[in-house]
Backbone as numpy.savetxt, mean C-alpha at the origin, in Angstrom:
# Nx Ny Nz CAx CAy CAz Cx Cy Cz
18.85 -9.25 2.42 17.75 -9.72 2.71 16.62 -8.20 2.86
15.88 -8.32 2.02 14.90 -6.82 1.91 13.77 -7.00 3.29
12.62 -6.37 3.61 12.04 -5.77 4.00 10.81 -6.61 3.59
10.83 -7.22 2.63 9.67 -7.87 2.18 10.17 -8.92 0.99
9.77 -9.86 1.41 10.45 -11.22 0.74 9.21 -12.34 0.12
9.06 -12.77 -0.61 7.93 -13.88 -1.39 8.21 -14.46 -2.29
8.45 -16.15 -1.90 9.28 -17.08 -2.34 7.68 -17.73 -2.34
8.18 -17.94 -4.02 6.92 -18.70 -4.73 5.65 -18.67 -3.87
5.37 -17.72 -4.33 4.25 -17.52 -3.42 2.67 -17.82 -4.18
1.46 -18.77 -4.17 0.20 -18.92 -4.91 -0.53 -17.96 -3.48
-1.83 -18.20 -4.58 -3.12 -17.77 -4.24 -4.03 -18.61 -4.99
-4.48 -19.70 -4.00 -5.66 -20.38 -5.01 -6.99 -20.40 -4.52
-7.73 -20.03 -4.77 -9.55 -19.61 -4.53 -10.19 -21.09 -5.39
-10.78 -21.82 -4.61 -11.56 -22.88 -4.93 -13.19 -22.22 -5.28
-14.06 -22.47 -6.02 -15.21 -22.14 -6.94 -15.71 -23.16 -6.89
-16.30 -23.86 -6.62 -17.04 -25.00 -6.86 -16.18 -26.22 -7.14
-16.08 -26.11 -8.25 -15.32 -27.30 -8.64 -14.09 -27.16 -9.05
-13.97 -26.03 -9.16 -13.23 -24.92 -9.85 -11.67 -24.12 -9.12
-10.32 -24.54 -9.83 -9.27 -23.58 -8.58 -9.07 -22.45 -9.60
-9.49 -21.29 -8.92 -8.61 -20.06 -9.64 -7.72 -19.64 -9.19
-6.11 -19.70 -9.86 -5.09 -19.21 -9.03 -5.16 -17.82 -9.40
-5.03 -16.58 -8.17 -4.99 -15.48 -8.48 -3.45 -14.83 -8.23
-2.78 -15.87 -8.06 -0.98 -15.86 -7.35 -0.39 -17.17 -8.15
0.50 -16.94 -9.00 1.16 -18.23 -9.55 3.40 -18.15 -9.12
2.85 -18.23 -7.89 5.01 -18.89 -7.97 5.47 -17.05 -7.88
4.94 -16.41 -7.37 5.53 -14.73 -7.28 6.57 -14.98 -6.11
7.89 -14.15 -7.13 9.20 -14.45 -5.96 9.39 -12.73 -6.47
9.73 -11.97 -5.12 9.76 -10.80 -4.87 10.90 -10.33 -3.76
11.13 -9.26 -4.23 12.43 -8.92 -2.50 11.90 -7.20 -2.88
11.62 -6.29 -2.12 11.38 -4.75 -1.35 12.28 -4.87 -0.41
13.36 -3.99 -0.63 14.15 -3.60 0.22 13.82 -2.60 0.99
14.45 -2.07 2.24 13.89 -0.98 3.39 13.99 0.12 2.66
12.96 1.25 2.69 13.52 2.32 1.77 12.90 2.74 0.80
12.70 1.53 0.06 11.95 1.15 -1.34 10.61 2.27 -1.90
10.45 2.49 -2.89 9.58 2.75 -3.32 8.70 2.67 -4.69
8.26 1.37 -4.34 8.40 0.72 -5.15 6.28 0.63 -5.43
6.01 0.36 -6.94 4.70 0.06 -7.46 4.24 -1.02 -8.30
3.10 -1.86 -7.94 2.67 -2.83 -8.36 1.88 -2.64 -9.47
2.02 -3.10 -10.70 1.19 -2.91 -11.76 0.68 -3.55 -12.22
-1.11 -3.53 -12.80 -1.41 -4.59 -13.66 -2.95 -4.08 -13.98
-3.53 -4.97 -15.15 -4.89 -5.14 -15.19 -5.61 -5.32 -14.11
-6.67 -5.09 -13.87 -7.83 -5.80 -13.26 -7.57 -6.97 -13.41
-7.60 -8.01 -12.32 -7.67 -9.47 -12.22 -6.26 -10.06 -12.71
-5.53 -9.65 -12.58 -3.90 -9.55 -12.96 -3.28 -10.19 -10.79
-3.84 -10.14 -10.23 -4.02 -10.55 -8.98 -2.11 -9.62 -7.84
-2.80 -8.67 -8.54 -2.00 -7.33 -7.68 -2.64 -6.98 -6.61
-4.05 -7.11 -6.22 -4.23 -6.70 -4.99 -4.66 -7.78 -4.29
-4.75 -8.88 -4.79 -4.22 -10.29 -3.86 -2.88 -9.83 -2.91
-2.38 -9.63 -4.31 -0.49 -10.09 -3.82 -0.24 -8.71 -2.62
-1.17 -7.47 -2.73 -1.26 -6.67 -1.71 -1.49 -7.12 -0.56
-2.90 -7.73 -0.29 -3.35 -8.40 1.00 -2.44 -9.46 1.62
-1.66 -9.75 0.60 -0.71 -10.91 1.32 0.69 -10.07 2.11
0.76 -8.85 1.30 2.29 -8.60 2.19 1.42 -7.73 3.01
-0.15 -7.17 3.35 -0.41 -6.71 4.31 -0.99 -7.28 5.30
-0.40 -8.67 5.48 -0.86 -9.63 6.34 -2.52 -9.80 6.61
-3.49 -9.25 5.66 -4.76 -9.76 5.57 -5.36 -10.75 5.21
-3.86 -11.40 4.36 -4.38 -12.94 3.83 -3.34 -13.91 3.94
-3.91 -15.09 4.11 -2.68 -16.19 3.39 -2.07 -16.66 2.53
-0.93 -16.96 2.36 -1.04 -17.61 0.89 -1.46 -18.89 0.62
-1.44 -19.76 -0.45 -1.89 -21.27 -0.44 -0.74 -21.88 -0.22
0.59 -21.71 -0.90 1.65 -22.53 -0.82 2.47 -20.78 -1.08
4.01 -21.24 -0.54 4.78 -20.71 -0.70 5.14 -19.87 0.76
6.55 -19.03 0.31 6.57 -17.99 1.83 6.89 -16.84 1.95
6.24 -15.71 3.16 6.66 -14.71 3.15 7.19 -14.16 4.28
8.26 -13.56 3.93 9.04 -13.40 5.30 9.15 -11.65 5.39
9.19 -11.08 6.67 8.50 -9.52 6.80 9.86 -9.90 7.31
10.76 -8.54 7.25 11.52 -8.01 8.53 12.26 -9.53 8.81
12.30 -10.00 7.83 13.39 -11.69 7.91 12.44 -12.95 8.70
11.00 -12.56 9.00 10.45 -13.41 9.79 9.42 -14.11 9.10
9.33 -15.50 9.50 8.08 -15.93 8.34 6.68 -15.47 8.68
6.12 -14.94 8.50 4.77 -14.81 8.57 4.15 -15.66 8.85
4.07 -17.19 7.89 3.64 -17.79 8.24 3.62 -18.52 9.57
4.61 -18.41 10.54 4.72 -18.83 11.88 4.29 -17.89 13.28
3.47 -17.17 12.30 3.16 -16.02 13.21 2.16 -16.30 13.95
1.43 -16.05 15.50 0.06 -16.42 15.98 -0.77 -14.86 15.38
-1.62 -15.57 16.03 -2.80 -13.91 15.76 -2.42 -12.53 16.14
-1.87 -12.38 17.48 -1.43 -11.36 18.44 -0.20 -10.91 17.76
0.37 -11.24 16.88 1.59 -11.30 16.54 1.51 -10.44 15.12
-0.06 -11.16 14.14 0.12 -10.37 12.72 -0.66 -9.20 13.02
-1.82 -9.05 14.54 -1.86 -8.01 14.66 -1.47 -7.13 15.34
-0.57 -7.30 15.99 0.62 -6.17 15.93 1.19 -5.51 14.70
1.28 -6.40 13.86 2.36 -6.04 12.55 1.07 -4.88 11.59
0.00 -5.73 12.16 -0.71 -4.33 11.13 -1.59 -2.98 11.72
-0.99 -3.07 12.86 -1.74 -1.94 13.84 0.20 -1.15 13.60
1.23 -1.66 13.86 2.60 -0.93 14.02 3.59 -1.00 12.58
3.39 -2.21 12.29 4.49 -2.58 11.25 3.99 -1.90 10.04
2.42 -1.95 9.33 2.17 -1.55 8.28 0.91 -0.36 7.98
0.95 0.52 7.45 -0.10 1.57 7.26 -1.49 1.20 5.88
-2.06 1.50 5.89 -2.70 0.94 4.64 -3.34 2.32 4.37
-3.47 2.31 3.39 -4.42 3.38 2.34 -4.69 3.00 0.86
-6.69 3.05 1.47 -6.84 2.58 0.35 -7.34 3.71 -0.76
-8.29 3.44 -1.71 -8.99 3.75 -2.76 -10.13 4.61 -2.17
-11.22 4.10 -1.42 -11.95 4.39 -0.77 -12.00 4.88 0.51
-10.60 5.41 1.07 -10.39 6.19 1.72 -10.77 5.46 3.15
-11.74 5.06 3.55 -12.08 3.95 4.88 -12.85 5.24 5.78
-12.80 5.86 5.42 -13.51 7.11 6.91 -14.68 6.82 7.32
-14.53 6.89 8.90 -15.69 7.33 9.91 -16.66 8.14 9.31
-17.66 8.04 8.96 -17.97 9.19 8.38 -18.71 10.31 9.33
-19.08 9.71 10.60 -19.68 10.72 11.45 -18.82 11.52 12.50
-17.24 10.75 12.25 -15.94 11.40 13.20 -14.98 12.60 12.05
-15.23 13.44 12.93 -14.14 14.06 12.66 -12.37 13.86 11.59
-11.93 15.05 11.12 -10.75 14.29 10.60 -9.83 14.01 11.42
-9.74 14.48 13.01 -8.85 14.40 14.00 -9.50 12.87 14.11
-10.93 12.53 14.90 -11.30 11.29 15.70 -10.90 10.56 14.61
-11.16 10.54 13.09 -10.61 9.52 12.37 -9.11 9.06 12.35
-7.90 9.96 12.24 -7.22 9.69 12.94 -6.49 9.20 14.33
-7.33 9.86 14.94 -6.95 9.59 16.85 -5.77 10.12 17.01
-5.76 10.61 18.49 -4.50 11.33 19.23 -3.55 10.02 18.82
-2.23 10.37 18.65 -1.48 11.88 19.34 -2.04 11.60 17.76
-2.41 12.48 17.29 -2.28 12.61 15.29 -2.24 14.00 15.13
-2.22 14.86 15.88 -2.29 16.40 15.68 -0.62 16.27 14.28
-0.15 15.71 15.08 1.50 15.66 14.12 1.42 15.17 12.63
0.30 13.59 12.61 0.45 13.07 11.31 -0.52 14.04 10.63
-1.40 14.84 11.28 -1.98 15.89 10.18 -1.30 16.72 10.03
-0.38 17.65 10.30 0.20 18.41 10.03 1.23 17.42 9.02
1.67 16.53 9.16 2.60 15.85 8.32 1.76 15.94 6.72
0.86 15.47 7.03 0.25 15.88 5.15 -0.70 16.88 4.84
-0.04 18.12 5.61 -1.02 19.59 5.58 -2.34 19.69 5.68
-2.97 19.10 7.02 -4.28 19.14 6.71 -4.42 20.23 8.18
-4.09 20.51 8.82 -4.51 20.33 10.15 -4.77 21.52 10.33
-5.48 22.68 9.37 -6.58 23.07 9.68 -7.90 22.97 9.05
-7.64 21.50 9.15 -9.34 21.13 8.81 -9.12 19.88 9.86
-8.94 20.00 10.98 -8.98 18.64 11.41 -10.31 18.32 11.53
-10.58 19.17 12.37 -11.99 19.05 13.21 -13.15 18.55 12.25
-12.88 18.55 10.74 -14.38 18.67 9.59 -14.20 17.27 9.64
-15.96 16.49 9.17 -16.09 15.51 8.57 -15.28 15.41 7.59
-15.80 13.78 6.89 -15.31 13.53 5.51 -16.19 13.97 4.47
-17.72 14.40 5.12 -17.89 14.77 3.83 -18.50 16.76 3.80
-17.58 17.01 4.81 -17.16 18.62 4.62 -15.54 18.86 3.94
-15.12 17.50 3.17 -13.86 17.38 2.95 -13.42 17.01 1.38
-12.73 17.59 0.44 -12.60 16.88 -0.76 -12.45 16.18 -0.65
-11.85 15.11 -1.83 -11.72 13.66 -2.04 -10.15 13.85 -1.49
-9.61 14.75 -2.22 -7.93 14.95 -1.49 -7.67 15.12 -0.90
-8.82 15.79 0.45 -7.95 16.17 1.57 -9.02 15.02 2.52
-9.61 13.93 1.65 -10.35 12.82 2.76 -8.89 11.81 2.27
-8.43 11.82 1.12 -7.19 10.68 1.54 -6.35 11.22 1.84
-5.80 12.63 2.56 -4.70 12.74 3.26 -5.01 12.22 4.86
-6.55 12.50 4.85 -6.63 11.94 6.16 -6.51 10.73 6.59
-6.88 9.62 5.38 -6.83 8.14 5.63 -5.11 8.35 5.42
-4.05 9.26 4.59 -3.08 9.01 5.04 -2.30 9.36 6.07
-2.91 9.98 7.14 -2.91 10.15 7.88 -2.23 9.37 8.84
-3.82 8.80 9.09 -4.35 7.86 9.95 -3.39 6.57 9.48
-2.61 6.26 8.28 -1.73 4.82 8.30 -0.51 5.31 8.70
0.02 6.72 9.14 1.40 7.01 9.25 1.32 6.97 10.71
0.15 6.89 11.73 -0.08 7.48 13.39 1.14 6.33 13.63
1.40 5.35 13.77 2.22 4.31 14.59 3.56 4.67 13.79
3.50 5.25 12.99 5.27 5.36 12.49 5.53 4.02 11.41
4.53 3.65 10.32 5.13 1.77 10.35 6.58 1.84 9.52
6.70 0.53 9.55 8.00 0.53 8.24 7.22 0.48 7.13
6.23 0.34 6.73 5.46 0.05 5.26 4.54 0.46 4.71
4.60 1.35 4.11 2.99 2.16 4.10 2.74 1.43 2.29
1.54 0.97 2.45 0.79 -0.09 1.40 -0.55 1.12 1.22
-0.38 1.27 0.04 -1.19 2.35 -0.46 -2.06 1.17 -1.73
-3.45 0.63 -2.19 -3.93 0.06 -2.99 -5.15 1.32 -3.86
-4.55 1.23 -5.14 -4.92 2.24 -5.65 -5.65 3.65 -5.13
-4.45 4.74 -4.68 -5.06 5.72 -3.81 -5.81 7.01 -4.79
-5.22 6.74 -5.79 -5.62 8.00 -6.50 -6.88 7.67 -7.62
-7.71 6.34 -6.89 -8.42 5.55 -8.22 -10.11 6.83 -7.95
-10.18 7.40 -7.00 -11.73 8.62 -6.92 -11.45 9.25 -7.06
-10.06 10.16 -7.27 -9.31 11.48 -7.58 -9.23 12.05 -8.97
-9.99 13.30 -8.94 -9.77 14.10 -10.43 -7.69 13.96 -10.73
-7.17 13.84 -11.35 -6.29 13.97 -12.59 -5.39 15.48 -11.44
-5.84 16.15 -11.05 -4.94 17.19 -10.23 -4.53 16.84 -9.56
-5.76 16.42 -8.08 -6.04 15.88 -6.89 -4.56 14.62 -7.02
-4.44 14.26 -7.67 -4.16 12.32 -7.62 -2.72 13.25 -8.02
-2.39 14.02 -8.86 -0.72 14.62 -8.88 -0.31 15.31 -7.26
-1.48 15.79 -7.01 -0.87 16.25 -5.25 -0.70 15.42 -4.06
-1.81 13.91 -4.38 -1.23 12.94 -2.86 -0.25 12.57 -3.79
-0.13 12.09 -4.98 1.24 11.41 -5.13 2.71 12.61 -5.10
2.63 13.43 -5.06 3.64 14.17 -4.51 4.13 14.20 -2.86
2.84 13.96 -2.26 2.69 13.91 -0.69 3.63 12.50 -0.88
2.99 11.21 -1.35 4.06 10.02 -1.26 5.20 10.28 -1.11
5.87 10.94 -2.16 7.46 11.58 -2.66 7.89 11.95 -1.47
7.46 12.78 -0.87 7.56 13.76 0.23 7.92 12.27 1.29
6.60 11.73 1.53 6.87 10.44 2.88 8.06 9.51 2.39
8.35 9.20 1.12 9.39 8.39 0.62 10.68 8.83 1.05
10.76 10.09 0.96 12.20 11.21 1.23 11.89 11.13 2.63
11.25 11.15 3.30 11.45 11.37 4.74 11.67 9.93 5.55
11.85 8.98 4.70 12.00 7.27 5.09 11.00 6.51 5.02
10.13 6.64 4.64 8.42 5.32 4.85 9.47 4.61 2.93
8.73 3.03 3.29 9.22 2.58 2.52 7.31 2.49 2.04
7.54 2.66 0.86 6.01 2.98 -0.09 5.91 1.25 -1.16
4.91 0.73 -1.05 4.34 -0.16 -2.03 3.17 0.09 -2.48
3.13 0.84 -3.70 2.02 0.94 -4.63 1.49 0.14 -5.18
-0.09 0.07 -4.98 -0.78 -0.77 -6.42 -1.62 -0.09 -7.35
-0.97 -0.31 -8.52 -2.30 0.68 -9.40 -2.36 0.00 -10.56
-3.19 0.10 -11.52 -2.86 -0.05 -12.91 -2.89 1.09 -13.47
-2.75 2.10 -13.50 -2.19 3.08 -14.32 -1.01 3.50 -14.50
-0.33 3.32 -15.85 1.04 3.68 -15.94 1.55 5.27 -15.72
0.92 5.94 -15.24 0.97 7.27 -15.27 1.68 7.57 -13.54
0.64 6.53 -12.78 0.59 6.79 -11.12 2.05 6.03 -11.09
2.29 4.71 -11.59 3.27 3.57 -11.20 4.26 4.62 -11.47
4.62 5.49 -12.54 5.97 5.95 -13.37 5.92 6.88 -11.56
5.55 7.50 -11.33 6.05 8.32 -9.42 6.72 7.40 -8.65
6.98 6.02 -9.08 7.46 4.74 -8.07 9.06 4.71 -8.97
9.73 4.62 -7.84 11.28 4.54 -8.40 11.39 2.84 -9.17
10.74 2.10 -9.00 10.90 0.79 -8.89 9.10 0.22 -9.57
9.10 -0.62 -10.91 7.05 -0.81 -11.24 7.84 -2.70 -11.33
6.48 -3.34 -10.66 6.52 -4.84 -10.62 5.62 -5.05 -11.23
5.71 -5.60 -12.72 4.35 -5.59 -13.76 3.94 -7.10 -13.35
2.51 -7.02 -12.76 1.84 -8.22 -12.57 0.60 -8.74 -13.84
1.02 -9.90 -14.19 -0.38 -10.15 -15.38 -0.28 -11.80 -14.78
-1.79 -12.61 -14.97 -2.05 -13.35 -15.11 -1.46 -14.25 -13.55
-1.13 -13.54 -12.39 -0.81 -14.06 -10.84 0.65 -14.24 -10.98
1.33 -13.79 -12.26 2.93 -13.89 -12.20 3.45 -12.38 -12.25
5.14 -12.56 -12.17 5.80 -11.15 -12.15 5.92 -11.11 -14.01
5.22 -10.49 -14.85 5.98 -9.98 -15.80 7.04 -9.79 -15.93
7.40 -8.63 -15.48 8.89 -7.52 -15.78 8.35 -6.91 -14.34
10.14 -6.73 -13.58 10.43 -5.93 -12.55 11.60 -4.87 -12.85
11.00 -3.66 -13.03 11.99 -2.69 -13.77 12.10 -1.36 -13.14
13.59 -0.72 -13.16 13.56 0.87 -12.65 12.36 1.88 -13.40
11.88 2.62 -12.77 11.07 3.32 -13.62 11.99 4.15 -14.45
11.27 4.45 -15.66 11.95 5.27 -16.44 12.45 6.80 -15.88
11.77 7.00 -15.41 12.56 8.17 -14.51 13.85 8.51 -13.62
13.68 6.96 -13.38 15.39 6.78 -12.40 16.15 6.57 -13.01
15.91 5.28 -14.20 17.11 5.38 -15.18 17.45 6.26 -15.61
16.74 7.41 -16.22 17.38 9.34 -17.01 17.84 9.60 -16.02
17.42 9.76 -14.81 18.37 10.47 -13.70 19.59 9.66 -13.32
19.77 8.46 -13.41 21.12 7.63 -13.38 22.31 7.79 -14.92
């Protein structure tokens, strides 16, 4: 049994008299310690799937098991604990507090987390005093604070130049090597290639689920 398992997962939005099926029966299993990219074009349903995996939304049909437990059977307190302790979130737009320093954006006990992303020398700087790459490192450090089982990253290089994007992906590789389960959402093939497995989503369904070419070549 995987750390993440979805069974016939659907998400339907009602827009007036029309039903929009963002997800159409998605079945995936992600094992503990995997590094997985969920890839697809805009509107494919990948971000909807990420929100369901992160317990930020609920499915219309089907089931989602996290660590073998049905998420639909959890109460609000259990869901809040999971979002706070089990899952770390990294967003494209960093979601940092602009008037708080890097240290306060991560909050104490977090000097360790800032060291882990090689940013301790900038810990008292505010976001507008940091580069895009440094801001994303702060966001990653914040996600690591409670040592989560799963790190969810939604387009983490979307606002970064290519060189900085490569540096951030190298950081994710180190975090994965250190034991984190990483699920990365992206529409960019070169970013997805950093993962060890790529789940391709199109029109709300799993189109392909393959090992990355890099990992296949290594085997």
